[in-house]
N, CA, C and O of each residue as an XYZ file, in Angstrom:
904
protein
N       0.832     -1.216      0.000
C       0.000      0.000      0.000
C       0.860      1.256      0.000
O       0.557      2.229     -0.690
N       1.968      1.224      0.805
C       2.864      2.373      0.869
C       3.486      2.660     -0.487
O       3.603      3.818     -0.889
N       3.885      1.605     -1.193
C       4.506      1.781     -2.508
C       3.509      2.403     -3.482
O       3.861      3.297     -4.253
N       2.263      1.927     -3.443
C       1.229      2.476     -4.319
C       0.956      3.941     -3.986
O       0.741      4.761     -4.878
N       0.968      4.258     -2.694
C       0.744      5.646     -2.261
C       1.851      6.560     -2.761
O       1.595      7.648     -3.279
N       3.091      6.099     -2.598
C       4.240      6.884     -3.062
C       4.170      7.092     -4.575
O       4.452      8.181     -5.074
N       3.790      6.030     -5.299
C       3.681      6.112     -6.753
C       2.641      7.156     -7.166
O       2.898      8.000     -8.024
N       1.457      7.082     -6.537
C       0.375      7.995     -6.883
C       0.722      9.445     -6.509
O       0.410     10.377     -7.251
N       1.373      9.621     -5.346
C       1.769     10.970     -4.928
C       2.814     11.559     -5.879
O       2.784     12.748     -6.195
N       3.738     10.704     -6.327
C       4.778     11.164     -7.253
C       4.163     11.620     -8.566
O       4.523     12.669     -9.100
N       3.228     10.820     -9.084
C       2.562     11.181    -10.331
C       1.796     12.489    -10.169
O       1.837     13.363    -11.034
N       1.099     12.604     -9.046
C       0.308     13.812     -8.793
C       1.203     15.045     -8.693
O       0.928     16.072     -9.315
N       2.279     14.938     -7.906
C       3.194     16.073     -7.735
C       3.835     16.453     -9.068
O       4.038     17.634     -9.350
N       4.152     15.451     -9.885
C       4.749     15.726    -11.199
C       3.826     16.619    -12.026
O       4.254     17.633    -12.578
N       2.550     16.224    -12.102
C       1.608     16.995    -12.913
C       1.314     18.366    -12.293
O       1.071     19.341    -13.004
N       1.341     18.424    -10.943
C       1.119     19.710    -10.277
C       2.254     20.679    -10.597
O       2.007     21.832    -10.949
N       3.503     20.209    -10.474
C       4.666     21.056    -10.769
C       4.665     21.452    -12.248
O       4.948     22.600    -12.589
N       4.344     20.492    -13.122
C       4.266     20.765    -14.558
C       3.248     21.861    -14.839
O       3.521     22.789    -15.600
N       2.064     21.752    -14.220
C       1.007     22.735    -14.409
C       1.436     24.106    -13.885
O       1.150     25.128    -14.509
N       2.123     24.125    -12.737
C       2.555     25.397    -12.151
C       3.575     26.102    -13.028
O       3.531     27.321    -13.191
N       4.499     25.325    -13.593
C       5.489     25.930    -14.490
C       4.833     26.465    -15.751
O       5.255     27.489    -16.288
N       3.798     25.772    -16.226
C       3.067     26.277    -17.401
C       2.355     27.576    -17.059
O       2.294     28.493    -17.879
N       1.810     27.655    -15.835
C       1.115     28.875    -15.411
C       2.112     30.030    -15.301
O       1.796     31.164    -15.660
N       3.316     29.738    -14.804
C       4.347     30.764    -14.650
C       4.825     31.287    -15.996
O       5.331     32.406    -16.081
N       4.669     30.482    -17.058
C       4.970     30.959    -18.405
C       6.283     30.453    -18.957
O       7.132     29.954    -18.218
N       6.445     30.588    -20.288
C       7.649     30.123    -20.971
C       8.878     30.914    -20.552
O      10.007     30.452    -20.720
N       8.666     32.082    -20.019
C       9.774     32.922    -19.559
C      10.628     32.186    -18.551
O      11.846     32.362    -18.522
N       9.996     31.351    -17.710
C      10.735     30.633    -16.685
C      11.677     29.602    -17.287
O      12.724     29.305    -16.711
N      11.310     29.052    -18.448
C      12.142     28.042    -19.093
C      13.254     28.695    -19.881
O      14.395     28.234    -19.844
N      12.937     29.773    -20.599
C      13.912     30.399    -21.470
C      14.924     31.259    -20.750
O      16.046     31.409    -21.235
N      14.566     31.839    -19.594
C      15.465     32.732    -18.873
C      15.173     32.671    -17.389
O      14.041     32.899    -16.961
N      16.195     32.363    -16.602
C      16.033     32.335    -15.159
C      16.754     33.519    -14.538
O      17.983     33.542    -14.465
N      15.984     34.499    -14.094
C      16.586     35.583    -13.330
C      16.755     35.076    -11.903
O      16.354     33.957    -11.584
N      17.353     35.910    -11.038
C      17.537     35.502     -9.650
C      16.202     35.209     -8.977
O      16.077     34.240     -8.228
N      15.208     36.046     -9.244
C      13.881     35.843     -8.666
C      13.266     34.535     -9.158
O      12.716     33.770     -8.366
N      13.357     34.277    -10.465
C      12.812     33.043    -11.033
C      13.506     31.819    -10.443
O      12.868     30.804    -10.167
N      14.807     31.927    -10.256
C      15.580     30.806     -9.727
C      15.153     30.466     -8.310
O      15.010     29.293     -7.963
N      14.950     31.491     -7.490
C      14.512     31.271     -6.102
C      13.157     30.572     -6.076
O      12.963     29.621     -5.319
N      12.222     31.037     -6.895
C      10.890     30.432     -6.954
C      10.986     28.968     -7.382
O      10.363     28.098     -6.774
N      11.764     28.701     -8.428
C      11.894     27.342     -8.954
C      12.514     26.398     -7.929
O      12.059     25.265     -7.769
N      13.565     26.872     -7.228
C      14.212     26.033     -6.216
C      13.254     25.731     -5.069
O      13.204     24.602     -4.581
N      12.499     26.730     -4.642
C      11.566     26.523     -3.532
C      10.463     25.549     -3.904
O      10.075     24.717     -3.084
N       9.950     25.636     -5.127
C       8.922     24.691     -5.571
C       9.481     23.277     -5.590
O       8.810     22.335     -5.168
N      10.713     23.125     -6.081
C      11.344     21.805     -6.130
C      11.544     21.244     -4.717
O      11.306     20.060     -4.480
N      11.980     22.091     -3.782
C      12.214     21.643     -2.411
C      10.902     21.212     -1.740
O      10.857     20.206     -1.033
N       9.864     21.973     -1.968
C       8.567     21.630     -1.376
C       8.051     20.320     -1.951
O       7.494     19.496     -1.226
N       8.237     20.124     -3.268
C       7.802     18.881     -3.912
C       8.526     17.678     -3.320
O       7.910     16.641     -3.077
N       9.830     17.810     -3.086
C      10.606     16.726     -2.476
C      10.139     16.476     -1.053
O      10.048     15.327     -0.619
N       9.845     17.539     -0.327
C       9.369     17.421      1.050
C       8.077     16.596      1.116
O       7.917     15.771      2.016
N       7.175     16.809      0.187
C       5.901     16.073      0.163
C       6.119     14.608     -0.200
O       5.456     13.724      0.342
N       7.055     14.351     -1.124
C       7.286     12.980     -1.577
C       8.065     12.149     -0.570
O       7.893     10.932     -0.510
N       8.922     12.793      0.224
C       9.769     12.056      1.161
C       8.974     11.404      2.272
O       9.309     10.305      2.715
N       7.943     12.058      2.719
C       7.150     11.549      3.848
C       5.704     11.368      3.412
O       4.952     12.333      3.275
N       5.333     10.111      3.196
C       3.959      9.826      2.734
C       2.921     10.118      3.800
O       1.727     10.184      3.506
N       3.376     10.297      5.068
C       2.439     10.600      6.145
C       2.006     12.065      6.126
O       0.981     12.432      6.700
N       2.802     12.888      5.460
C       2.460     14.305      5.374
C       1.261     14.505      4.443
O       1.215     13.921      3.360
N       0.302     15.317      4.854
C      -0.837     15.583      3.965
C      -0.395     16.339      2.712
O       0.485     17.197      2.773
N      -1.010     16.013      1.585
C      -0.641     16.667      0.325
C      -0.843     18.179      0.371
O      -0.097     18.935     -0.252
N      -1.846     18.605      1.104
C      -2.147     20.035      1.143
C      -1.012     20.845      1.769
O      -0.858     22.031      1.473
N      -0.208     20.202      2.641
C       0.908     20.915      3.260
C       1.992     21.241      2.246
O       2.864     22.069      2.506
N       1.934     20.587      1.090
C       2.872     20.898      0.014
C       2.215     21.695     -1.099
O       2.832     22.594     -1.670
N       0.968     21.371     -1.410
C       0.279     22.023     -2.513
C      -0.007     23.497     -2.232
O       0.099     24.337     -3.125
N      -0.370     23.805     -0.984
C      -0.687     25.197     -0.637
C       0.545     26.099     -0.764
O       0.444     27.160     -1.380
N       1.723     25.717     -0.196
C       2.911     26.577     -0.390
C       3.308     26.726     -1.855
O       3.700     27.812     -2.281
N       3.208     25.639     -2.637
C       3.572     25.729     -4.052
C       2.627     26.662     -4.792
O       3.063     27.473     -5.609
N       1.344     26.553     -4.511
C       0.369     27.439     -5.148
C       0.611     28.890     -4.748
O       0.444     29.802     -5.558
N       1.009     29.101     -3.486
C       1.312     30.456     -3.009
C       2.494     31.049     -3.766
O       2.467     32.217     -4.152
N       3.544     30.230     -3.979
C       4.712     30.702     -4.713
C       4.359     31.069     -6.152
O       4.824     32.080     -6.678
N       3.542     30.242     -6.774
C       3.122     30.528     -8.145
C       2.321     31.826     -8.190
O       2.496     32.640     -9.097
N       1.439     32.015     -7.205
C       0.649     33.246     -7.138
C       1.557     34.466     -6.989
O       1.348     35.487     -7.644
N       2.565     34.353     -6.122
C       3.521     35.449     -5.932
C       4.230     35.767     -7.245
O       4.369     36.931     -7.621
N       4.679     34.716     -7.938
C       5.399     34.917     -9.194
C       4.522     35.586    -10.240
O       4.960     36.515    -10.919
N       3.273     35.115    -10.374
C       2.361     35.669    -11.373
C       2.053     37.137    -11.073
O       2.033     37.970    -11.979
N       1.812     37.448     -9.794
C       1.491     38.826     -9.409
C       2.675     39.750     -9.684
O       2.513     40.830    -10.251
N       3.866     39.312     -9.276
C       5.058     40.147     -9.479
C       5.369     40.287    -10.971
O       5.785     41.355    -11.420
N       5.167     39.205    -11.745
C       5.390     39.283    -13.193
C       4.445     40.302    -13.819
O       4.833     41.033    -14.730
N       3.214     40.353    -13.335
C       2.252     41.325    -13.851
C       2.669     42.751    -13.489
O       2.573     43.667    -14.306
N       3.138     42.922    -12.238
C       3.568     44.257    -11.793
C       4.775     44.726    -12.590
O       4.869     45.898    -12.956
N       5.705     43.801    -12.858
C       6.912     44.187    -13.596
C       6.601     44.575    -15.038
O       7.369     45.303    -15.666
N       5.478     44.091    -15.564
C       5.066     44.514    -16.901
C       4.673     45.989    -16.919
O       4.794     46.669    -17.938
N       4.203     46.463    -15.774
C       3.718     47.840    -15.676
C       4.786     48.806    -15.171
O       4.742     49.999    -15.474
N       5.744     48.291    -14.402
C       6.721     49.167    -13.764
C       8.143     48.703    -14.055
O       8.530     47.596    -13.680
N       8.916     49.550    -14.722
C      10.310     49.203    -15.012
C      11.147     49.201    -13.739
O      12.086     48.414    -13.620
N      10.818     50.076    -12.783
C      11.566     50.140    -11.530
C      11.469     48.824    -10.772
O      12.465     48.322    -10.251
N      10.265     48.271    -10.715
C      10.074     46.978    -10.051
C      10.763     45.875    -10.834
O      11.339     44.956    -10.250
N      10.705     45.969    -12.165
C      11.357     44.969    -13.017
C      12.862     44.938    -12.769
O      13.459     43.864    -12.687
N      13.475     46.116    -12.650
C      14.905     46.183    -12.383
C      15.234     45.677    -10.981
O      16.294     45.092    -10.757
N      14.320     45.904    -10.041
C      14.521     45.452     -8.671
C      14.598     43.936     -8.587
O      15.447     43.390     -7.883
N      13.705     43.253     -9.309
C      13.648     41.790     -9.232
C      14.552     41.099    -10.260
O      15.165     40.074     -9.961
N      14.630     41.654    -11.451
C      15.401     40.992    -12.508
C      16.829     41.512    -12.626
O      17.693     40.835    -13.184
N      17.082     42.718    -12.100
C      18.397     43.314    -12.270
C      18.521     43.959    -13.639
O      17.580     43.931    -14.432
N      19.690     44.544    -13.919
C      19.898     45.190    -15.216
C      21.196     44.689    -15.848
O      22.096     44.241    -15.137
N      21.301     44.760    -17.162
C      22.515     44.288    -17.842
C      23.743     45.094    -17.418
O      23.640     46.262    -17.045
N      24.904     44.443    -17.484
C      26.167     45.100    -17.149
C      27.121     44.994    -18.333
O      27.325     43.913    -18.885
N      27.695     46.115    -18.710
C      28.627     46.137    -19.847
C      30.031     45.797    -19.346
O      30.646     46.580    -18.623
N      30.530     44.625    -19.737
C      31.853     44.178    -19.301
C      32.951     44.617    -20.265
O      34.080     44.885    -19.853
N      32.607     44.687    -21.558
C      33.542     45.223    -22.548
C      32.835     46.375    -23.250
O      31.795     46.186    -23.881
N      33.402     47.556    -23.137
C      32.776     48.760    -23.679
C      33.717     49.412    -24.695
O      34.806     49.870    -24.348
N      33.280     49.443    -25.947
C      34.075     50.004    -27.039
C      35.451     49.349    -27.120
O      36.469     50.013    -27.316
N      35.450     48.034    -26.964
C      36.679     47.265    -27.114
C      37.558     47.194    -25.883
O      38.592     46.526    -25.908
N      37.170     47.876    -24.786
C      37.974     47.887    -23.568
C      37.253     47.161    -22.442
O      36.054     47.349    -22.240
N      37.990     46.329    -21.711
C      37.419     45.575    -20.598
C      37.189     46.502    -19.412
O      38.082     47.250    -19.013
N      35.984     46.444    -18.853
C      35.650     47.261    -17.684
C      35.931     46.442    -16.420
O      35.110     45.630    -15.994
N      37.091     46.670    -15.841
C      37.525     45.890    -14.688
C      36.623     46.103    -13.474
O      36.303     45.148    -12.766
N      36.213     47.339    -13.232
C      35.381     47.652    -12.064
C      34.026     46.958    -12.153
O      33.505     46.462    -11.155
N      33.463     46.929    -13.359
C      32.162     46.270    -13.540
C      32.298     44.768    -13.314
O      31.408     44.148    -12.731
N      33.393     44.182    -13.764
C      33.639     42.759    -13.541
C      33.802     42.466    -12.048
O      33.290     41.471    -11.536
N      34.516     43.344    -11.370
C      34.739     43.152     -9.937
C      33.422     43.245     -9.161
O      33.208     42.523     -8.187
N      32.549     44.142     -9.608
C      31.256     44.327     -8.957
C      30.429     43.040     -8.976
O      29.694     42.743     -8.034
N      30.566     42.287    -10.066
C      29.792     41.045    -10.209
C      30.619     39.792     -9.887
O      30.200     38.669    -10.165
N      31.816     40.013     -9.289
C      32.719     38.903     -8.958
C      32.938     38.010    -10.184
O      32.859     36.783    -10.116
N      33.209     38.666    -11.280
C      33.345     38.020    -12.593
C      34.803     38.135    -13.010
O      35.298     39.244    -13.214
N      35.507     37.002    -13.140
C      36.932     37.060    -13.435
C      37.221     36.859    -14.921
O      36.316     36.592    -15.712
N      38.487     36.991    -15.285
C      38.877     36.895    -16.689
C      38.609     35.515    -17.271
O      38.255     35.393    -18.444
N      38.775     34.478    -16.462
C      38.497     33.128    -16.956
C      37.015     32.959    -17.305
O      36.674     32.300    -18.287
N      36.134     33.563    -16.486
C      34.700     33.534    -16.789
C      34.427     34.235    -18.121
O      33.645     33.757    -18.943
N      35.091     35.379    -18.314
C      34.898     36.150    -19.545
C      35.364     35.359    -20.767
O      34.660     35.294    -21.775
N      36.546     34.760    -20.675
C      37.071     33.978    -21.800
C      36.169     32.793    -22.126
O      35.938     32.480    -23.294
N      35.658     32.131    -21.075
C      34.766     30.986    -21.273
C      33.513     31.383    -22.030
O      33.119     30.717    -22.988
N      32.880     32.486    -21.591
C      31.627     32.875    -22.239
C      31.858     33.464    -23.625
O      30.981     33.371    -24.483
N      33.002     34.058    -23.856
C      33.315     34.520    -25.211
C      33.464     33.326    -26.147
O      32.984     33.363    -27.281
N      34.128     32.261    -25.681
C      34.266     31.057    -26.507
C      32.911     30.423    -26.776
O      32.678     29.896    -27.863
N      32.013     30.470    -25.792
C      30.666     29.944    -25.999
C      29.914     30.756    -27.055
O      28.989     30.250    -27.691
N      30.312     32.009    -27.236
C      29.738     32.853    -28.289
C      30.551     32.780    -29.584
O      30.359     33.582    -30.498
N      31.467     31.800    -29.646
C      32.319     31.564    -30.827
C      33.241     32.740    -31.109
O      33.587     33.008    -32.259
N      33.635     33.440    -30.050
C      34.616     34.520    -30.143
C      35.901     34.033    -29.492
O      35.916     33.720    -28.302
N      36.974     33.969    -30.262
C      38.231     33.437    -29.750
C      39.211     34.530    -29.326
O      40.181     34.252    -28.621
N      38.966     35.760    -29.748
C      39.906     36.836    -29.464
C      39.172     38.044    -28.894
O      38.241     38.558    -29.513
N      39.590     38.496    -27.715
C      38.959     39.661    -27.092
C      39.099     40.888    -27.982
O      38.261     41.789    -27.932
N      40.140     40.930    -28.789
C      40.378     42.081    -29.660
C      39.283     42.257    -30.704
O      39.152     43.334    -31.287
N      38.493     41.209    -30.948
C      37.428     41.282    -31.950
C      36.095     41.744    -31.368
O      35.099     41.832    -32.086
N      36.074     42.042    -30.054
C      34.813     42.368    -29.370
C      34.673     43.877    -29.189
O      35.579     44.533    -28.674
N      33.550     44.416    -29.607
C      33.236     45.830    -29.402
C      32.501     46.026    -28.075
O      32.854     46.897    -27.280
N      31.465     45.195    -27.846
C      30.717     45.242    -26.597
C      30.441     43.818    -26.114
O      30.150     42.930    -26.915
N      30.534     43.610    -24.813
C      30.119     42.354    -24.184
C      29.243     42.720    -22.996
O      29.678     43.421    -22.083
N      28.013     42.242    -23.016
C      27.029     42.645    -22.010
C      26.577     41.421    -21.219
O      26.083     40.448    -21.788
N      26.752     41.483    -19.898
C      26.301     40.411    -19.020
C      24.836     40.650    -18.684
O      24.493     41.611    -17.996
N      23.973     39.761    -19.181
C      22.527     39.908    -18.980
C      22.145     39.478    -17.568
O      22.904     38.757    -16.919
N      20.979     39.908    -17.080
C      20.526     39.499    -15.746
C      20.432     37.980    -15.583
O      20.531     37.478    -14.463
N      20.246     37.248    -16.671
C      20.160     35.789    -16.612
C      21.531     35.136    -16.462
O      21.620     33.933    -16.218
N      22.611     35.928    -16.606
C      23.954     35.378    -16.536
C      24.555     35.089    -17.898
O      25.729     34.731    -17.997
N      23.754     35.242    -18.959
C      24.249     35.025    -20.313
C      25.031     36.245    -20.789
O      24.693     37.382    -20.459
N      26.083     35.992    -21.571
C      26.887     37.080    -22.114
C      26.491     37.350    -23.557
O      26.601     36.470    -24.410
N      26.030     38.565    -23.832
C      25.707     38.980    -25.197
C      26.906     39.730    -25.765
O      27.453     40.624    -25.118
N      27.309     39.361    -26.975
C      28.532     39.907    -27.557
C      28.241     40.591    -28.885
O      27.530     40.052    -29.733
N      28.801     41.790    -29.055
C      28.744     42.512    -30.324
C      30.170     42.607    -30.853
O      31.035     43.204    -30.213
N      30.416     42.012    -32.032
C      31.758     42.031    -32.596
C      32.035     43.358    -33.295
O      31.116     44.072    -33.697
N      33.318     43.671    -33.429
C      33.724     44.855    -34.169
C      33.388     44.660    -35.647
O      33.533     43.563    -36.186
N      32.940     45.729    -36.293
C      32.590     45.642    -37.711
C      33.837     45.390    -38.561
O      33.796     44.600    -39.504
N      34.939     46.057    -38.229
C      36.196     45.855    -38.954
C      37.203     45.290    -37.973
O      37.665     45.990    -37.073
N      37.542     44.021    -38.149
C      38.485     43.383    -37.249
C      39.915     43.731    -37.659
O      40.212     43.944    -38.834
N      40.780     43.781    -36.667
C      42.179     44.080    -36.940
C      42.825     42.922    -37.685
O      42.606     41.757    -37.355
N      43.606     43.249    -38.671
C      44.307     42.206    -39.409
C      45.806     42.262    -39.164
O      46.494     41.249    -39.286
N      46.314     43.432    -38.821
C      47.732     43.562    -38.523
C      47.909     44.467    -37.322
O      46.988     45.180    -36.924
N      49.082     44.432    -36.758
C      49.419     45.317    -35.649
C      50.767     45.948    -35.956
O      51.805     45.300    -35.820
N      50.756     47.209    -36.370
C      51.983     47.846    -36.845
C      53.012     48.003    -35.737
O      54.212     48.034    -36.008
N      52.550     48.102    -34.474
C      53.483     48.314    -33.377
C      54.148     47.019    -32.909
O      55.153     47.060    -32.200
N      53.601     45.883    -33.299
C      54.154     44.608    -32.863
C      55.366     44.252    -33.704
O      55.335     44.346    -34.931
N      56.438     43.843    -33.031
C      57.658     43.481    -33.740
C      58.058     42.053    -33.410
O      59.084     41.831    -32.768
N      57.248     41.066    -33.846
C      57.558     39.681    -33.506
C      58.773     39.203    -34.287
O      58.991     39.601    -35.431
N      59.569     38.334    -33.645
C      60.665     37.719    -34.391
C      60.227     36.348    -34.868
O      59.072     35.959    -34.695
N      61.151     35.620    -35.465
C      60.789     34.326    -36.043
C      60.384     33.292    -35.026
O      59.929     32.210    -35.397
N      60.540     33.602    -33.724
C      60.211     32.616    -32.696
C      58.712     32.434    -32.538
O      58.287     31.409    -32.004
N      57.887     33.388    -32.979
C      56.437     33.256    -32.822
C      55.894     32.348    -33.925
O      55.725     32.757    -35.074
N      55.630     31.117    -33.537
C      55.098     30.153    -34.504
C      53.856     29.475    -33.950
O      53.435     28.435    -34.457
N      53.271     30.054    -32.917
C      52.097     29.456    -32.289
C      50.913     29.463    -33.247
O      50.616     30.490    -33.858
N      50.228     28.317    -33.384
C      49.145     28.195    -34.361
C      47.808     27.846    -33.709
O      46.977     27.182    -34.328
N      47.591     28.283    -32.476
C      46.346     27.951    -31.791
C      45.507     29.169    -31.479
O      45.546     30.166    -32.200
N      44.735     29.084    -30.381
C      43.885     30.182    -29.949
C      44.743     31.312    -29.392
O      45.895     31.086    -29.023
N      44.190     32.543    -29.326
C      44.934     33.639    -28.710
C      45.382     33.279    -27.298
O      44.612     32.722    -26.516
N      46.620     33.598    -26.984
C      47.186     33.253    -25.684
C      47.221     34.473    -24.770
O      47.698     35.532    -25.180
N      46.723     34.345    -23.534
C      46.880     35.439    -22.574
C      48.324     35.516    -22.098
O      48.883     34.520    -21.638
N      48.923     36.688    -22.207
C      50.299     36.891    -21.747
C      50.342     37.546    -20.366
O      51.272     37.335    -19.587
N      49.307     38.350    -20.083
C      49.188     38.982    -18.765
C      47.724     38.893    -18.334
O      46.821     39.226    -19.102
N      47.498     38.443    -17.107
C      46.150     38.388    -16.548
C      46.199     38.976    -15.148
O      46.946     38.498    -14.295
N      45.397     40.019    -14.910
C      45.371     40.698    -13.606
C      46.757     41.169    -13.189
O      47.114     41.091    -12.014
N      47.537     41.657    -14.148
C      48.856     42.185    -13.838
C      49.951     41.145    -13.666
O      51.091     41.491    -13.358
N      49.612     39.866    -13.862
C      50.589     38.790    -13.679
C      50.952     38.172    -15.024
O      50.076     37.805    -15.807
N      52.242     38.060    -15.281
C      52.733     37.512    -16.539
C      52.519     35.998    -16.566
O      52.813     35.299    -15.596
N      52.001     35.507    -17.694
C      51.788     34.066    -17.885
C      53.022     33.487    -18.588
O      53.073     33.398    -19.815
N      54.007     33.100    -17.785
C      55.297     32.671    -18.338
C      55.178     31.444    -19.236
O      55.907     31.321    -20.220
N      54.258     30.532    -18.901
C      54.120     29.314    -19.716
C      53.661     29.640    -21.133
O      54.020     28.948    -22.086
N      52.856     30.710    -21.266
C      52.399     31.114    -22.598
C      53.486     31.855    -23.368
O      53.550     31.771    -24.595
N      54.336     32.578    -22.653
C      55.484     33.198    -23.309
C      56.406     32.127    -23.900
O      56.962     32.296    -24.986
N      56.554     31.032    -23.169
C      57.397     29.936    -23.653
C      56.816     29.325    -24.929
O      57.559     28.904    -25.816
N      55.485     29.277    -25.017
C      54.852     28.682    -26.197
C      55.160     29.467    -27.472
O      55.223     28.896    -28.561
N      55.349     30.774    -27.327
C      55.655     31.582    -28.514
C      57.150     31.884    -28.610
O      57.583     32.663    -29.458
N      57.931     31.258    -27.728
C      59.379     31.404    -27.793
C      59.882     32.786    -27.426
O      60.879     33.256    -27.976
N      59.185     33.447    -26.485
C      59.576     34.800    -26.098
C      59.830     34.871    -24.598
O      59.568     33.921    -23.860
N      60.345     36.020    -24.163
C      60.723     36.217    -22.767
C      60.013     37.429    -22.184
O      59.345     38.178    -22.898
N      60.166     37.611    -20.881
C      59.607     38.789    -20.224
C      60.253     40.079    -20.763
O      59.600     41.119    -20.847
N      61.513     39.998    -21.117
C      62.202     41.173    -21.668
C      61.529     41.618    -22.971
O      61.291     42.807    -23.180
N      61.227     40.656    -23.839
C      60.536     40.964    -25.090
C      59.155     41.557    -24.814
O      58.746     42.527    -25.452
N      58.445     40.962    -23.856
C      57.099     41.438    -23.528
C      57.141     42.854    -22.973
O      56.302     43.689    -23.314
N      58.122     43.121    -22.114
C      58.225     44.464    -21.545
C      58.500     45.504    -22.632
O      57.975     46.616    -22.584
N      59.321     45.136    -23.604
C      59.577     46.052    -24.726
C      58.304     46.339    -25.506
O      58.058     47.475    -25.910
N      57.485     45.289    -25.719
C      56.224     45.473    -26.429
C      55.294     46.415    -25.667
O      54.623     47.253    -26.268
N      55.258     46.273    -24.340
C      54.404     47.129    -23.519
C      54.904     48.571    -23.531
O      54.114     49.512    -23.607
N      56.212     48.732    -23.457
C      56.773     50.080    -23.476
C      56.487     50.785    -24.789
O      56.274     51.997    -24.816
N      56.481     50.019    -25.890
C      56.127     50.601    -27.192
C      54.697     51.128    -27.184
O      54.341     52.003    -27.974
N      53.879     50.584    -26.278
C      52.464     50.992    -26.202
C      52.211     51.923    -25.020
O      51.062     52.194    -24.672
N      53.290     52.415    -24.402
C      53.141     53.415    -23.347
C      52.984     52.876    -21.949
O      52.711     53.649    -21.031
N      53.146     51.559    -21.741
C      53.031     50.968    -20.405
C      54.436     50.717    -19.852
O      55.298     50.194    -20.558
N      54.663     51.086    -18.604
C      55.993     50.965    -18.015
C      56.182     49.670    -17.224
O      57.307     49.201    -17.051
N      55.070     49.092    -16.744
C      55.211     47.930    -15.874
C      54.101     46.914    -16.131
O      53.006     47.274    -16.564
N      54.393     45.648    -15.863
C      53.400     44.589    -16.064
C      52.148     44.840    -15.221
O      51.035     44.530    -15.647
N      52.336     45.406    -14.016
C      51.220     45.591    -13.093
C      50.205     46.617    -13.602
O      49.083     46.691    -13.100
N      50.602     47.401    -14.593
C      49.666     48.376    -15.170
C      48.647     47.709    -16.083
O      47.630     48.313    -16.425
N      48.914     46.460    -16.481
C      48.089     45.777    -17.480
C      47.101     44.838    -16.808
O      47.482     43.993    -15.998
N      45.827     44.992    -17.154
C      44.799     44.084    -16.648
C      44.773     42.796    -17.460
O      44.710     41.698    -16.908
N      44.824     42.951    -18.787
C      44.795     41.767    -19.666
C      45.567     42.064    -20.944
O      45.427     43.133    -21.540
N      46.390     41.090    -21.356
C      47.139     41.207    -22.606
C      47.185     39.843    -23.263
O      47.483     38.847    -22.605
N      46.892     39.787    -24.561
C      46.924     38.507    -25.273
C      47.564     38.695    -26.642
O      47.708     39.817    -27.129
N      47.946     37.575    -27.253
C      48.533     37.602    -28.587
C      47.999     36.415    -29.376
O      47.844     35.323    -28.830
N      47.716     36.625    -30.659
C      47.241     35.502    -31.465
C      48.374     34.983    -32.356
O      49.500     35.477    -32.313
N      48.041     33.974    -33.161
C      49.080     33.323    -33.959
C      49.631     34.222    -35.066
O      50.678     33.923    -35.641
N      48.937     35.315    -35.367
C      49.432     36.258    -36.369
C      50.312     37.341    -35.754
O      50.848     38.191    -36.465
N      50.457     37.308    -34.452
C      51.266     38.330    -33.792
C      50.481     39.554    -33.369
O      51.069     40.532    -32.907
N      49.149     39.522    -33.519
C      48.319     40.661    -33.098
C      48.205     40.656    -31.580
O      47.853     39.641    -30.980
N      48.498     41.775    -30.975
C      48.462     41.877    -29.519
C      47.286     42.739    -29.078
O      47.046     43.820    -29.616
N      46.549     42.225    -28.071
C      45.456     42.990    -27.474
C      45.896     43.412    -26.078
O      46.429     42.605    -25.316
N      45.670     44.679    -25.748
C      46.144     45.241    -24.480
C      45.042     46.007    -23.790
O      44.388     46.853    -24.400
N      44.830     45.711    -22.502
C      43.838     46.439    -21.721
C      44.473     46.842    -20.400
O      44.864     45.991    -19.601
N      44.571     48.156    -20.179
C      45.204     48.656    -18.960
C      44.227     48.689    -17.792
O      43.012     48.757    -17.978
N      44.784     48.641    -16.584
C      43.984     48.838    -15.376
C      43.585     50.305    -15.299
O      44.344     51.200    -15.671
N      42.368     50.521    -14.803
C      41.895     51.905    -14.671
C      41.455     52.158    -13.249
O      41.023     53.264    -12.925
């Protein structure tokens, strides 16, 4: 009897949760803001709570879930009418790369590091930061990228010697002011060579640079700390 009860409760809860998500709308599936995520997690936790103990009355789970759905629907309706409320619950986009330059302060505000940025750029099929005009972190956590209309093909200030034979993705040479020595070795160069390249661009010290990379063509991208 207990097994049959658990089976029937599981089926019922499944359809209840399914119905609630349909009521909340396709927005919940396509984009999870912080508010949506909290609602979804709470509904899931309540559903598990009801299924774990067959002695618990179903109403002790159904009423809280229905309340959460009601809260979500009401707030979703209010946010349609008020942008201020919408920004309060959903947040607003953050520009991480603005006119080709990385905004370090904005990244720090969202505890977003360079590795996170590189990962999401690759997910957008962008392999070189130098090709990005704008990168916008949406409230859902997705990175929207606008590429430069005219990409750089050469770098007149770069003076690579024959040692640069790297044929892979752009390599970071400096991250957060720290030189990536293993990547310098891959292109057959030294810190002395890198410092000369930075000085040609007006930088006196490695610590002045937030991010610096080089691709297989010798194109160097440089972003200073501000």
